[in-house]
N, C-alpha and C positions, 0 to 999 in steps of 0.2 A: 577359460577352461571349459571344454565341452562336457556336458552332462551335469554341470554344477550351476547353481544360482547364488547370487549375493543375498545377504540377510534382508536387505530392503525389498528384494523381489519376493522372497519367501513370506515376508511380513504381509505383503499385499494379498498373496494367495491364502494365507491362514487367517487374515483379518485380525492381526495383532500388531503391536508396535515393533519397530526394528530392534529396539532395546530388549524387548521380551524375547525375541528370537536369539539375540546374542547371549542372553542369560541362559536360555535353554541349551544352547550349544556349549557354553562354558561348563555347565553342570553335567554334560554328557548325556542329555536326554534326547538329542537328535543324532541318530546313528549315521555315521559316515561323514559328519561335519569335520572340516579341516580348517585350521586357522593359518592364514598367510599374512604375517605382520599384524595389521589391525583389522583385517577383513576375514570374514568367515565364508568359506565355500561349502555350500550345502547341496547334496545330491538332489537332482530334479524330482526324484521319486520319493523323497523323504516324507514321512508321515508325521503330522502334528501330534506331539505327545498329549496324552489325556491327563487330567488332574487326578490325583490319588484320592481326593476327598478328605484327607486328613487335616484336622485343624491344629493350629499352633496352640500351645498351652495358654490358657486364659481367654481364648476366643469362645464366644457363645454361638450356638447353632441357630440357624434361621428357622423360626416357627412359621408354619403355614396357617 
């Protein structure tokens, strides 16, 4: 598909694992991502989502 990349290709660009890209796509954080069977098609110009900085309950903050 022209204009789209696989999760493994995006993972290399974003310096994360392929599984992390799949999780981001499934949760709706990657705009324009489409699932075809078991494969995610992600737009070439997709932007890596940033972390919100929220901690899960019970997690301690990192002290500097």
